[in-house]
Residue, then its C-alpha position, 0 to 999 in steps of 0.5 A: m072873413l078875409e075882407d075883415l083883414k083889409e079893414e083899419e078897423i082891425v089893423n087899428k084894433v091890434g097895433g098893426r099888421f105884424k101885431l095882428s098877424t102875431l096874435i092870429q098865429k098864437r090863437l091859430v095854434q092855441l084853438n088848433r091844440g084844444s083850445r074852445p072858442l071864446v065867441d057864441n055860435p063859433s064857425q068851423n072855419k077856426m081863423e073866423v073863430v080868431l077874428q071874431e075874438i078879435l073885433q069882439d074884444k075877446i082876445f089881445l097882445s099884452e105889451a110883452g107880446e103874449l096873447a092874453v084873453v079879457e075875463h067877462d066875468e070880472g074884466d081881468l086879464l088872462d094869460m093865455d099863454s101861461l095855461e097848459l092845454 
């Protein structure tokens, strides 16, 4: 799991280490508040869940720096920060 963070693939996918840490932090807050994982067969380790969501292109940071998710049904973007949990 932590080996994924050392790979340049995930850093480049997000746009840099700062953006990666911001994305991880924002998503961990949501998961800790009760949001459901966006990946199949989620791990009990929330950090692993977040990394898998990033690697599977389920979540990303918008241009405004907000957490967003790609809705798989229509390909639309959803601003996760605006949702009430």
